[in-house]
C-alpha positions in Angstrom: 115.9 117.8 103.3 119.6 116.4 104.6 121.8 116.4 101.4 125.6 117.5 102.8 127.5 114.6 101.9 124.5 112.2 100.8 125.4 109.7 98.3 122.1 108.8 96.1 121.3 106.0 93.8 119.0 107.7 91.4 117.7 111.3 90.6 114.5 110.6 92.1 115.9 110.0 95.2 118.1 113.2 95.1 115.5 115.4 94.0 112.3 113.9 95.2 110.9 114.6 91.3 110.7 112.2 88.6 111.8 114.8 85.7 113.9 118.0 85.1 117.1 118.6 83.5 120.7 117.4 83.5 123.6 119.5 82.2 127.0 117.4 81.9 129.4 120.1 82.5 132.8 118.9 80.7 130.5 118.5 77.5 127.8 121.1 78.0 125.3 118.7 76.4 121.7 118.9 78.0 119.2 116.3 78.4 115.7 116.9 79.7 114.0 114.0 80.5 111.9 111.6 83.2 114.4 110.2 85.3 112.0 107.7 87.7 113.2 104.6 86.6 116.7 105.2 86.2 119.6 104.3 88.4 122.6 106.8 88.2 122.7 109.4 85.3 120.6 109.0 82.3 122.5 109.1 79.1 121.3 109.0 75.6 121.6 106.4 73.4 120.2 104.6 70.5 117.3 103.4 72.1 116.5 106.5 74.1 117.5 106.9 78.0 119.9 104.2 79.5 120.7 104.8 83.1 124.3 104.0 83.8 124.2 103.0 87.6 126.8 105.3 88.8 126.2 106.7 92.8 126.0 110.4 93.0 126.9 112.8 95.5 125.9 116.1 96.1 128.5 118.9 96.3 126.3 122.1 96.3 122.7 123.0 95.9 121.3 126.5 95.1 118.2 128.0 93.9 117.7 129.3 90.5 115.1 131.8 89.5 115.1 131.2 86.1 116.4 127.6 84.4 116.3 129.1 81.0 119.1 131.7 81.9 121.1 128.6 83.1 121.4 126.2 80.1 122.6 126.6 76.5 119.3 125.6 74.4 121.7 125.0 71.5 123.3 122.0 73.6 120.2 120.1 74.6 120.5 116.9 72.8 117.6 115.2 74.1 113.8 116.5 74.7 111.4 113.8 74.0 108.2 115.8 75.2 109.8 119.2 73.9 109.7 120.9 77.3 112.7 123.1 76.8 110.7 126.3 76.2 108.4 125.7 79.7 112.2 126.1 81.3 112.1 130.0 80.5 111.0 131.9 83.3 110.8 128.6 85.7 112.6 128.7 88.9 114.2 125.5 90.0 116.7 123.8 92.8 120.1 123.3 91.5 122.1 120.4 92.3 125.7 120.0 91.8 126.4 116.6 91.8 129.8 114.3 91.2 129.9 110.9 90.0 131.4 108.4 92.7 134.4 106.9 91.2 134.9 109.4 88.5 137.0 112.4 89.6 136.0 115.4 88.0 133.0 114.1 86.4 130.4 116.9 87.6 126.8 117.3 86.4 124.5 120.3 87.2 121.0 118.7 88.0 117.7 121.1 87.8 114.6 120.0 89.5 112.0 122.5 87.9 109.4 123.9 90.6 106.0 122.5 89.4 107.1 119.3 87.4 106.2 116.3 88.3 
């Protein structure tokens, strides 16, 4: 996988997974979702999730051994299928992602091992 200076249209192309965890760094809010059909970062709206169409660039990639230790469970604002507890003890690839055209906007994307 070549991610250095990569720009992506969606999280599926970035992570090769359909679902995972998004932590919005500025607000600390967390979304656990399926992002397969979204372009850009999914945001919570009154009708559910909406892809905002931004282009994403990778700033850093790392590996974490327990996603549950990386997120604040009190800041989860969307978890349609109740997957939060499954994150405890689950390892994942973590992507620090910037949003093209929005200086300073950064998210951490977790692609948990074994998730689709």
